[in-house]
N, C-alpha and C positions, 0 to 999 in steps of 0.2 A: 504494500500500500504506500502511496506517495505521502511524504511528510506533510504537505499542505492539506491533504484529505484528512489526515489524523488530527491536525490542528483544527480543521473545520468541525469535525465530529466532537472534539473536546469543547470547543467554543459553543457549539449548538446545545450540547448537554448542559453546560454551565448556564447558558441563556435560559433554557427551559426550566431548569431547577430554580434559578433565582426569580424568574417570573412567577413560578408557582409559590415560592416562599413569600413573595410580595403579597400575593392574594391571601395566603393561608395564615400568615402571622397575625397574632392578636394585638401585638404592640405596634402602634402606628409609627414609632421611630424606627423599629426594626424593619417594618415594611418599606419605609423610605430608604433605608440603607441597602436592603435587597434590591430595590429599584435602581439605585445608583450602580450596584454591581452588574445588574442586567444591562444598563446603559453602557458600561465599560466593555462588556462582552460584545455588544452590538457594534461598538467602535472597532473591536478586533475583527469583526466580519468585514467592516469597511476597509480595514488594512489588507485583508485577504483579497479584496477586489482591486487593490492598488489605488485606492482613493484616500490618500493620506490627508489631504486638506479637509475632506468631508469627515474623516475620523476625528481630527483635532477639533473642528468646529462642533461636532457632536459632543465631544467630551466637555468643551468649554460651555456650550449653551445648555445642554440637557443635564449633564452630570454636575455642572457647576451652578449655573444661575437658576435654573428651574427647580432643582432639588433643594437649593438654599431657600427658595420661596416656599416650597412644600414644607420644609422643616420649620421655618418661621411660622407658617400658618398652623401647623400642628401644635407648636409650642404656645402660640397665642390663644388657641382654642382651649388649652389646658384640659386635654382629654384624660379622664380618670377611668380606671377599670370598672369602678362601681357604676359609672354613668353609661357604660357601654352595654347595649342590649346583646345578650349572648344568643347566638343562633343555635337552633336545635341540631343534634347530631346528624339527623337525616339530611339536612341541608349541606353540612360539611361533607358527608359521605357522597352526596350527589355531585358536589364540586370536584371531589377527588376522582369519581367515576368518569365525569366528563373530561377532566384533564388527562386521565390515562387513555381514554378512547381516542381523543384528538391527537395525543402524542403518538400513539401507536399507528394511527392512520397516516400521520405525517411521515413516520419512519418507513412505513410500507411504500408510500408514494415515492419517497426519495430513493429507496432501494431499487425500485423497478423503473425509475426514470433513466433515460439515456442522455448523455451529454451531446451537445451539438458538435458534429464533426464536419468540417467543411472549410471553405475559404471565407475569410473575413475581409471585407472591404475596408481599407484604411485610407483616410484622407491626409495623413501625415500632419495633422493639426494637433497641437498640444492643448487639450482642454483641461489638463490638470494644473496648469500654471496659475499662480495667483494673479499675475498681471492680466492674463486673458479673462479670468473670472471677474476681476475688478472692472475691466473695460466693459464687459457684458452687463454687469449689475449697475454700475454707476455712470454709464455713458449719458451724455446730455440729451440726445434725441430719443433713445428707446430705453433709457435706464430705469432703475427702480429707486432713485433717490427720494422721491416724494413718499412712496410707501415705507421706506426706512425711517423717514422723519415722522410719519404718522405712528409707526410702531414705537418709536422712542417716546413720543408724547403720551401714547397709551400706557406704556410701562411706567412713566413718571406719575401719571394720574392714579394708576393702580397702587403704586408705592405710597403716595400721599394718602390715599383712601385706607390702606392697611394701617398706616401710622395713626390716623384719626380714629379708626375703629378700635385700635388697641389701647388708646389713652383711657385711663380710668378717671371717672368724674369724682370730684371731691364732694363728700356728703356734708351738708350743713351750711353751704354758702348760698 
């Protein structure tokens, strides 16, 4: 077996197991940590596809920024175990059953799939370079500068809203 195929199988098993642990864990902080590990393993899949820039952006955006927001939200909500509604065992058993069935179906599909064998057309254009990506995204005529600015304003408003929601009001004034 090729070493890349072994790495793919290990990353796939790790991704599926951390995704399952994200859903199955009772502690929300542990679920967030498992989700970060799942994001890192997905970045490993991007590296196997030779998409280094996409892997690094995935780690920075998802594993960094969004998971920090998730953790802040979980900590601001102050979730306690006694407030959490416990699900019956039949629901948890159903979730495990669905997970095992879907995972086994995916394994069977991947085992019987055949890779594409043939000629690839190459245009000899480097789409992986950051210079080319920056030109495509931020060009004046067809770029995405305005949506980037809208996204930054939206994130700023969401951050201000989270700070205002988390402020405690003083009683007696």
